[in-house]
Each structure stands twice: as C-alpha cells, then as structure tokens.
C-alpha positions in Angstrom: -15.9 15.4 -29.8 -17.7 12.2 -29.1 -19.5 11.7 -25.8 -17.8 9.2 -23.4 -19.6 9.8 -20.1 -23.3 10.7 -20.0 -25.3 11.0 -16.7 -29.0 11.6 -17.0 -30.9 12.6 -13.9 -28.9 10.2 -11.7 -30.0 9.7 -8.1 -28.3 7.7 -5.4 -30.6 7.3 -2.4 -29.7 5.6 0.9 -32.3 4.6 3.5 -31.1 5.4 7.0 -33.8 4.0 9.2 -36.8 6.1 8.4 -34.8 8.8 6.8 -34.0 9.0 3.1 -30.5 10.4 2.2 -30.0 11.6 -1.3 -26.3 11.4 -1.9 -26.9 12.3 -5.5 -30.0 14.2 -6.4 -30.6 14.4 -10.1 -27.1 14.8 -11.5 -26.9 15.4 -15.2 -23.7 16.1 -17.2 -21.7 14.8 -20.2 -17.9 14.3 -20.6 -16.5 14.1 -24.1 -13.5 11.9 -25.1 -10.2 13.7 -24.3 -11.6 16.0 -21.7 -9.9 16.6 -18.3 -12.6 17.3 -15.7 -12.2 18.2 -12.0 -15.0 17.3 -9.5 -15.1 19.6 -6.5 -17.4 20.1 -3.5 -17.4 20.2 0.3 -17.5 17.0 2.5 -20.8 15.3 2.0 -21.5 17.0 -1.3 -21.6 13.6 -3.2 -18.1 13.5 -4.7 -17.2 10.0 -3.5 -20.6 8.6 -4.4 -20.3 10.1 -7.9 -16.8 8.7 -8.3 -18.1 5.2 -7.3 -20.8 5.4 -9.9 -18.5 6.6 -12.6 -16.1 3.8 -11.7 -18.9 1.2 -11.9 -18.3 0.3 -8.2 -21.9 1.1 -7.6 -25.1 1.8 -9.6 -27.6 4.6 -9.4 -30.9 4.3 -7.6 -32.6 6.0 -10.5 -31.4 7.6 -13.8 -29.0 6.4 -16.5 -25.2 6.3 -16.8 -23.8 5.7 -20.3 -20.1 4.9 -20.7 -18.8 4.7 -24.3 -22.4 4.6 -25.5 -23.4 1.6 -23.3 -25.9 2.0 -20.5 -24.0 0.6 -17.5 -26.6 1.7 -14.9 -28.6 -1.5 -15.2 -25.8 -4.0 -15.6 -25.3 -7.0 -13.4 -22.3 -7.1 -10.9 -20.5 -9.4 -13.3 -21.0 -7.1 -16.2 -19.9 -4.1 -14.1 -16.8 -5.9 -13.0 -15.9 -6.6 -16.7 -16.4 -2.9 -17.5 -14.2 -1.8 -14.6 -11.5 -4.2 -15.7 -11.4 -3.3 -19.4 -12.5 0.3 -19.6 -11.7 2.2 -16.4 -8.4 3.0 -14.7 -8.2 4.1 -11.1 -5.7 6.3 -9.3 -6.3 6.4 -5.5 -5.0 8.8 -2.9 -3.6 5.9 -0.8 -1.9 4.3 -3.9 -3.4 0.8 -3.1 -0.3 -1.0 -4.2 0.4 -4.7 -3.2 3.4 -4.5 -0.8 4.7 -8.0 -1.7 5.0 -7.3 -5.4 7.6 -5.4 -7.4 6.8 -2.3 -9.4 6.6 -4.4 -12.6 4.3 -6.9 -11.0 2.0 -4.2 -9.5 1.6 -2.6 -12.9 0.8 -6.1 -14.4 -2.1 -6.8 -12.0 -5.0 -5.5 -14.2 -3.6 -7.4 -17.1 -3.3 -10.6 -15.0 -7.0 -10.3 -14.1 -7.9 -9.8 -17.7 -6.1 -13.0 -18.7 -3.3 -11.4 -20.6 -0.4 -13.9 -21.0 2.7 -13.2 -19.0 4.7 -12.9 -22.3 2.5 -9.9 -23.2 2.2 -8.4 -19.7 5.9 -7.9 -19.2 6.5 -5.6 -22.2 3.4 -3.5 -21.5 4.4 -3.1 -17.8 8.0 -2.2 -18.7 6.9 0.4 -21.2 4.5 2.0 -18.7 7.2 2.0 -15.9 9.5 3.9 -18.3 6.6 6.2 -19.3 6.1 7.3 -15.6 9.9 7.7 -15.0 10.5 4.4 -13.1 12.4 2.4 -15.7 15.2 2.0 -13.1 12.9 1.0 -10.3 11.0 -1.9 -11.8 12.3 -4.6 -9.4 11.8 -2.5 -6.3 8.8 -3.0 -3.9 6.5 -0.2 -2.8 8.2 0.1 0.6 11.4 0.9 -1.2 9.8 3.9 -3.0 8.9 7.4 -2.1 5.2 8.5 -2.0 5.6 10.2 -5.3 7.1 7.1 -6.9 4.4 4.9 -5.5 1.8 7.2 -7.0 3.6 6.9 -10.4 3.3 3.1 -10.1 -0.4 3.5 -9.4 -0.8 5.7 -12.5 1.1 3.2 -14.6 -1.1 0.4 -13.3 -4.2 2.5 -14.1 -3.1 2.8 -17.7 -2.2 -0.9 -18.1 -5.6 -1.9 -19.6 -5.6 1.1 -22.0 -8.8 2.4 -20.3 -11.4 4.6 -21.9 -11.6 6.6 -18.7 -9.0 7.5 -16.1 -10.5 8.3 -12.6 -8.2 10.0 -10.0 -9.4 10.3 -6.4 -7.4 13.1 -4.6 -4.3 11.8 -6.4 -2.0 14.3 -4.6 -3.7 14.2 -1.2 -0.9 12.3 0.5 2.0 14.0 -1.2 4.2 17.1 -0.5 3.9 20.2 -2.7 6.9 19.4 -4.9 5.8 15.8 -5.5 2.2 16.8 -6.0 3.4 19.1 -8.9 5.2 16.2 -10.4 2.1 14.0 -10.3 -0.1 16.7 -11.7 2.4 17.2 -14.6 2.2 13.5 -15.3 -1.6 13.8 -15.4 -1.2 16.7 -17.8 1.0 14.6 -20.0 -1.6 11.7 -20.0 -4.3 14.2 -21.0 -2.1 15.6 -23.8 -1.7 12.0 -25.0 -5.5 11.9 -25.4 -6.6 10.3 -22.1 -10.0 11.3 -20.7 -9.5 12.1 -17.0 -12.0 12.8 -14.3 -10.3 13.9 -11.0 -11.9 14.5 -7.6 -10.1 17.1 -5.6 -10.8 19.7 -2.8 -7.9 22.0 -3.9 -8.5 24.8 -6.3 -5.0 24.9 -7.6 -5.3 21.2 -8.5 -8.6 21.6 -10.2 -7.1 24.5 -12.2 -5.0 22.0 -14.1 -8.2 20.6 -15.6 -10.1 22.1 -18.5 -13.4 22.1 -16.7 -14.6 22.0 -13.1 -17.9 20.6 -11.9 -18.9 21.6 -8.4 -21.3 19.5 -6.3 -23.5 20.8 -3.5 -25.9 18.6 -1.6 -25.8 15.9 -4.3 -26.5 18.3 -7.1 -24.4 20.0 -9.8 -24.0 23.6 -8.5 -21.9 24.8 -11.3 -20.1 23.5 -14.4 -17.3 25.8 -15.6 -15.0 25.4 -18.6 -11.5 26.9 -18.3 -11.5 30.5 -19.5 -15.3 31.0 -19.1 -17.2 32.7 -16.3 -19.1 30.4 -13.9 -22.4 29.1 -15.1 -24.8 27.8 -12.5 -26.2 24.3 -13.3 
C-alpha cells in the first residue's frame, strides 16, 4: 500500500511564559492509503494537537509531515488552506453545521469554497445525502434533524471534496449508544469503499472498529497496534 500520511520526528512546542510545553514530542508514524486508524490517549496526551496538524490547521514546530507525498509542514497559510479544502474531510463531535442552511446546502459548502459551479454541486450533494441515508431529508435544516442525522450530514459534507484523508474527532461523542453504532457502521462503510480514516476517540469499543490503534502519552507514541496483533511499544 502506498503511504498517504508520514510524520517524521514531529514536535509541537508551546511557550508558556518561561516554561516550554511539548504537546507533541517526536511523533513518528506512517498511515497507508485505505487504512482505518484510531488515535487514543488520556486528556493532555496530544490527541487534539496531532489532529490539528494532520488536518493542516496548524504546523509542527519541528519535524516533517508528508500528505500524499507533499511536505505540508513548511507550507504557507494559503497553501495549507488549499490542502484542507481539496484533500482533507473533517467530521467533528459537535457537527458544526450551518443552522440557516438545508441539508443539501450544508453538504455543498466545501464545493462552494472550491469554486465548483452550482450545476455540479447539486448532483454531488444529492448523491452524498442518499449515500448517508438522508435522501428524504435534503430540504430540512439541522434543527429539524436528530443528532445522528446531523452527524450523517457532517459525514456527507466531509466527503464532498472527495478527500484523500477523512479525519473524525470523537464522531460519536454527542450521540446515544444506538445512534453511535449507526455512525460507526457508516464509517465502516466509508472504509470499505476505500477511504483512509484517522479517528480520535477515548472509547475502546469505538477504537476497536479501526484496523489499527495508536496510543499517545505525554506527546509521544506509546504504542502502535494493528488489529489481531499483540501490543507493540513505540
């Protein structure tokens, strides 16, 4: 399998007065195309910082991050914005839908910002709404949907730009058990369709859906475990 994500000795250091805080402390790992990876760790372990870097919302203090073979760690803000818009899809715990827009219009948002004409946006959004089981809710607004339906809209929106990488940040964190299983099944389906997924979670049963689990501790990779293998310290 070809490498899609490659982190090489990545550090993220914050200066807090005279103190230096290493949110990420020499993180190195590779994710291949088509993999489904869960990122775990206690609060303060570096999960959120890592996700921000993977999503090109931030850049490392030191080290290199390659996405699809391109070194994004030294890109300008404008270049990072372009990478986010074209190559990365985000699914957030809080959905982050636009309340004033319909399901269809919410799904179209990434395409709008990429300059895709309206005549092309509509068919793509309709197909994605149907894919996530909301073909009969396309004209509804987020407030008219359940939490699970809103997360389905968010997933459809994340797929609108046909991203290289799908990032999910605690995607079931605000959902009940039954709805969580529906969303996890949908992520399973996306993976089976060939999507590369990296998911942050604090729940073992959610991480178990992935083929591999990376655990962080104090900004370092404590273990990197593929499904069906015994734990291997980093």
